[in-house]
C-alpha positions in Angstrom: 125.0 40.4 -3.7 128.6 41.6 -3.4 129.3 38.9 -0.8 127.8 36.3 -3.2 129.9 37.6 -6.0 133.0 37.4 -3.9 132.2 33.9 -2.8 131.7 32.9 -6.5 135.1 34.4 -7.4 136.8 32.5 -4.6 135.0 29.2 -5.6 135.9 29.6 -9.3 139.5 30.5 -8.3 139.7 27.4 -6.1 138.8 25.3 -9.1 141.8 26.6 -11.0 140.4 29.4 -13.1 142.2 32.7 -13.4 142.5 35.8 -15.5 140.0 36.2 -18.4 138.5 32.8 -17.8 137.8 33.7 -14.2 135.9 36.9 -15.2 134.0 35.0 -17.9 132.9 32.3 -15.5 132.0 34.8 -12.8 129.9 37.0 -15.1 128.3 33.9 -16.7 127.2 32.7 -13.3 126.0 36.1 -12.2 123.9 36.4 -15.4 122.3 33.0 -14.7 121.6 34.1 -11.1 120.1 37.4 -12.3 117.9 35.5 -14.8 116.8 33.0 -12.1 116.0 35.7 -9.6 114.0 37.6 -12.3 112.1 34.5 -13.2 111.5 33.7 -9.5 110.2 37.3 -9.0 107.8 37.0 -12.0 106.5 33.5 -10.8 106.0 34.8 -7.3 104.1 37.9 -8.4 101.9 36.0 -10.9 101.1 32.9 -8.7 101.1 34.6 -5.3 100.2 38.3 -5.5 97.6 38.0 -8.3 95.5 35.4 -6.4 95.8 37.5 -3.2 94.7 40.6 -5.1 91.7 38.8 -6.6 90.6 37.5 -3.2 91.0 40.8 -1.5 89.0 42.7 -4.2 86.3 40.0 -4.4 85.6 40.3 -0.6 85.1 44.1 -0.7 81.7 45.8 -1.3 83.1 48.6 -3.5 83.2 48.2 -7.3 86.1 50.4 -8.2 88.8 48.1 -6.7 87.4 45.2 -8.8 87.9 47.3 -11.9 91.2 49.0 -11.1 92.8 45.8 -9.6 91.4 43.3 -12.0 93.5 40.3 -13.0 94.7 41.9 -16.3 96.0 45.1 -14.5 97.7 43.2 -11.7 99.4 40.7 -14.1 100.6 43.5 -16.3 102.1 45.3 -13.3 103.7 42.0 -12.1 105.7 41.7 -15.3 107.5 45.0 -14.4 109.0 43.5 -11.2 111.5 41.1 -13.0 112.8 44.0 -15.0 113.3 46.0 -11.8 115.3 43.0 -10.3 117.5 42.9 -13.4 118.0 46.7 -13.3 119.1 46.4 -9.6 121.5 43.6 -10.3 123.1 44.9 -13.5 125.9 46.9 -11.8 127.1 43.8 -10.0 126.6 41.5 -13.0 128.7 43.3 -15.7 131.3 45.0 -13.6 134.1 44.2 -16.1 131.9 44.9 -19.2 130.6 48.5 -19.1 129.4 48.4 -22.7 127.3 45.3 -22.1 126.0 46.8 -18.9 125.0 50.0 -20.7 123.3 48.1 -23.5 121.4 45.8 -21.0 120.5 48.9 -18.9 118.9 50.6 -21.9 117.1 47.4 -23.0 115.8 46.9 -19.5 114.7 50.6 -19.2 112.8 50.3 -22.6 111.1 47.1 -21.3 110.1 48.8 -18.1 108.7 51.8 -20.1 106.7 49.5 -22.4 105.3 47.4 -19.6 104.4 50.5 -17.6 102.6 51.9 -20.7 100.7 48.6 -21.0 99.7 48.7 -17.3 98.6 52.3 -17.7 96.5 51.3 -20.7 94.9 48.5 -18.8 94.1 50.8 -15.9 92.5 53.4 -18.3 90.5 50.6 -20.0 89.2 49.4 -16.6 88.3 53.0 -15.5 86.5 53.5 -18.9 84.3 50.4 -18.1 83.1 51.8 -14.8 79.4 52.7 -15.1 79.5 52.0 -18.8 75.8 51.4 -18.9 75.1 55.1 -18.2 74.2 57.3 -21.2 74.8 60.7 -19.7 76.8 63.3 -21.6 79.3 63.4 -18.7 79.9 59.7 -19.0 80.4 60.0 -22.8 82.8 62.9 -22.2 84.6 60.7 -19.7 85.1 58.0 -22.3 86.5 60.7 -24.7 88.9 61.9 -22.0 90.1 58.3 -21.5 90.8 58.1 -25.2 92.9 61.3 -25.0 94.7 59.9 -22.0 95.7 56.8 -23.9 97.2 58.9 -26.6 99.1 61.1 -24.1 100.6 58.0 -22.5 101.6 56.6 -25.9 103.3 59.9 -26.7 105.1 60.0 -23.4 106.3 56.4 -23.8 107.6 57.1 -27.3 109.5 60.1 -26.1 111.0 58.2 -23.1 112.0 55.3 -25.4 113.7 57.6 -27.9 115.5 59.4 -25.0 116.8 56.0 -23.7 118.0 54.9 -27.1 119.9 58.1 -27.8 121.0 58.5 -24.2 119.4 61.9 -23.6 117.1 63.4 -21.0 113.5 63.0 -22.0 112.9 66.7 -21.3 115.5 67.5 -23.9 113.8 65.3 -26.4 110.5 67.0 -25.7 112.1 70.4 -26.2 113.3 69.3 -29.6 109.9 68.3 -30.7 109.0 71.9 -31.6 110.7 71.4 -35.0 108.5 68.3 -35.7 105.2 69.7 -34.4 103.9 70.2 -37.9 104.6 66.6 -38.7 102.9 65.4 -35.5 99.9 67.6 -36.2 99.6 66.0 -39.7 100.0 62.5 -38.3 97.4 63.0 -35.5 95.1 65.2 -37.6 92.2 62.8 -37.6 92.6 62.1 -33.9 92.6 65.8 -33.0 89.6 66.5 -35.2 87.9 63.5 -33.8 88.6 64.7 -30.2 87.1 68.1 -30.9 84.1 66.6 -32.7 83.6 64.1 -29.9 83.6 66.8 -27.2 81.1 68.8 -29.2 78.8 65.7 -29.6 78.9 64.9 -25.9 79.0 68.3 -24.3 76.1 69.5 -26.4 74.1 66.3 -25.6 73.8 65.5 -29.3 74.3 61.7 -29.2 74.9 58.9 -26.7 75.5 55.1 -27.0 72.1 53.4 -27.5 70.5 56.3 -29.4 68.8 55.6 -32.7 70.2 57.9 -35.4 69.9 58.3 -39.1 72.9 59.5 -41.2 71.7 59.9 -44.8 75.1 60.6 -46.2 76.5 57.4 -44.9 73.4 55.2 -45.4 73.2 54.6 -41.6 69.9 54.0 -39.9 70.3 52.2 -36.5 71.6 52.2 -33.0 74.9 53.7 -31.8 76.9 50.9 -30.3 80.3 52.5 -29.8 81.9 55.9 -29.7 85.6 56.8 -29.7 87.9 59.7 -30.7 87.9 58.8 -34.4 84.9 56.5 -35.0 81.2 56.2 -34.2 79.8 52.7 -34.8 76.2 52.4 -35.8 74.4 49.0 -36.0 71.8 49.2 -38.7 68.5 47.4 -38.4 69.8 44.8 -40.9 72.6 44.1 -38.3 75.3 45.6 -40.6 77.7 48.0 -38.8 78.6 51.4 -40.3 81.5 53.4 -39.0 81.3 57.1 -39.2 83.8 59.7 -38.0 82.6 62.2 -35.3 83.7 65.0 -37.5 81.3 63.9 -40.3 78.4 63.8 -37.8 79.2 67.3 -36.6 79.9 68.8 -40.0 76.8 67.2 -41.7 73.2 66.8 -40.6 72.1 63.6 -38.8 68.8 62.7 -37.2 68.6 61.5 -33.6 65.3 59.7 -32.8 65.8 60.0 -29.0 63.3 62.8 -28.8 60.7 60.6 -30.4 61.5 57.7 -28.2 61.1 59.9 -25.1 57.9 61.6 -26.3 54.3 60.5 -25.7 53.9 59.3 -29.3 55.4 58.5 -32.7 54.3 60.6 -35.6 52.4 59.3 -38.6 52.3 61.5 -41.7 50.9 59.5 -44.7 49.2 60.8 -47.8 46.5 59.5 -50.1 45.9 60.8 -53.5 42.3 61.1 -54.7 41.0 61.6 -58.3 39.8 65.2 -58.5 36.8 64.4 -60.6 35.5 62.2 -57.8 35.2 65.3 -55.6 31.7 66.6 -55.8 28.7 68.0 -53.9 27.0 65.4 -51.8 23.9 63.9 -53.3 20.7 63.0 -51.5 21.5 59.3 -51.9 25.0 59.8 -50.5 23.7 61.6 -47.4 21.2 58.9 -46.8 24.0 56.3 -47.2 26.3 58.1 -44.7 23.5 58.3 -42.2 22.5 54.6 -42.6 26.1 53.6 -42.1 26.3 55.6 -38.9 29.0 58.0 -40.1 26.9 61.1 -39.4 23.6 62.1 -37.9 21.0 63.6 -40.3 21.2 66.9 -38.5 24.9 67.1 -39.4 24.2 66.8 -43.1 21.8 69.7 -43.4 22.7 72.1 -46.2 25.3 71.9 -48.9 28.5 69.9 -48.4 31.3 68.3 -50.3 32.0 64.6 -50.1 35.8 65.2 -49.4 34.9 67.6 -46.7 32.7 65.0 -45.0 35.4 62.4 -45.5 38.0 64.6 -43.8 35.7 65.3 -40.8 34.7 61.6 -40.4 38.3 60.4 -40.7 39.5 62.8 -38.0 36.8 61.4 -35.7 37.7 57.8 -36.7 41.4 58.3 -36.0 40.8 60.1 -32.7 38.7 57.2 -31.4 41.3 54.6 -32.1 42.9 53.4 -28.8 46.4 53.2 -30.3 46.3 56.9 -31.2 47.3 59.6 -28.8 44.5 62.2 -28.9 46.4 64.7 -26.8 48.9 65.3 -29.6 48.4 66.9 -33.0 45.7 65.1 -35.0 44.3 66.2 -38.3 43.4 65.1 -41.8 44.4 68.0 -44.0 44.2 68.8 -47.7 47.4 69.7 -49.4 48.2 71.4 -52.7 46.7 69.7 -55.7 49.1 67.8 -58.0 48.9 66.4 -61.5 48.4 63.0 -59.8 45.4 64.0 -57.8 44.3 65.8 -54.7 46.4 64.7 -51.7 45.1 64.3 -48.2 47.6 63.9 -45.4 46.7 61.9 -42.3 48.8 63.4 -39.5 48.6 61.9 -36.0 50.7 60.2 -33.3 50.6 56.6 -32.1 51.2 55.6 -28.4 53.3 52.5 -29.4 56.8 53.6 -30.7 58.2 50.1 -31.2 58.9 49.6 -34.9 56.9 46.5 -35.7 53.8 47.5 -33.7 54.0 51.0 -35.0 54.0 49.8 -38.6 51.1 47.4 -38.1 48.9 50.0 -36.3 49.7 52.7 -38.9 48.9 50.2 -41.8 45.6 49.2 -40.2 44.4 52.8 -39.9 45.5 53.7 -43.5 43.8 50.6 -44.8 40.5 51.7 -43.3 41.0 55.1 -44.7 41.3 53.6 -48.2 38.2 51.3 -47.8 36.0 54.0 -46.2 36.8 56.4 -49.1 34.5 54.4 -51.4 31.5 55.1 -49.1 32.0 58.8 -49.8 32.1 58.3 -53.6 35.8 59.2 -53.5 38.3 57.3 -55.7 42.0 56.7 -54.9 44.2 57.8 -57.7 46.0 55.0 -59.6 48.3 55.2 -62.5 46.8 53.3 -65.4 49.1 50.9 -67.0 49.5 51.4 -70.8 49.1 48.2 -72.7 51.4 48.0 -75.8 49.5 47.7 -79.1 
């Protein structure tokens, strides 16, 4: 480049320029050459190196190189090369203008820093996408770590840019941050709390992407679709999305239905209220009717009995015989504490099918039979009588 600059000076001098005009022409031409070389370097990287990188990674069997050397990462890295070319040519371009050289050097250094930060963010994003379909706590912790790494790179870039602008060593700037640490802690308060909460959520295996959770305080009831340092996105069953902070999940109670989804059945706990005056000793006619309908054998109805007692016994058998019910899990029809609205019976059992729609239909069918069969035992379901205005 020195030879080229000397040749340009001789050529401009031969054309009759001298003094200040000579320097102006030489520097103008050098600026144009520098800009052309930078544009040529950028074009070469984007149109030559990027396709080569894509072809090389596409022909390998490993997956990590496709992620780390994807087109976005390589293009972002290529945009740093022109700035390096400009940085290398600056001392020969502005030899007579030290202030302009210093200003351009700082602008170029800031550009290199920003583009390096962008490339690092692209690499981190690519790494975070690797094995993103896994739901292990280690994978979730890895995503949290990637989020922390992004913030660290942003902080380093800000420090370097400030150091370049004021002309100081970045280490000196970092040493001076002690006085502003309180301000930084205030600015990044939510991020730090989110980081701690996110680590607690993942390290304790409390929640993963894809889990069905319920957060009563936030009105959330759906599937976790995203987790970051400061937010947890939940898609409700009506397809609305609610954003909750990890700190809110850790500080308050939330329900994770993953245990139910992994279990052998989904629980049903439904109550029916019966009019207390319909509870009575079984009459002879009632016992004959129950035997005729095949609910009991005549031997089972010997002695005194209560119609609700027989109803509870029969309904337990009825529920246990249903193919959609898991008989190996807890199953009972139990009497609960009387209320002013009647005597409650709770039907407690587990269904094999945990899918929402099938679960609701199967549960409804069993409870409908429980209501219909109650009349055969001379039991009446409690209903509030509407008061007709006079």
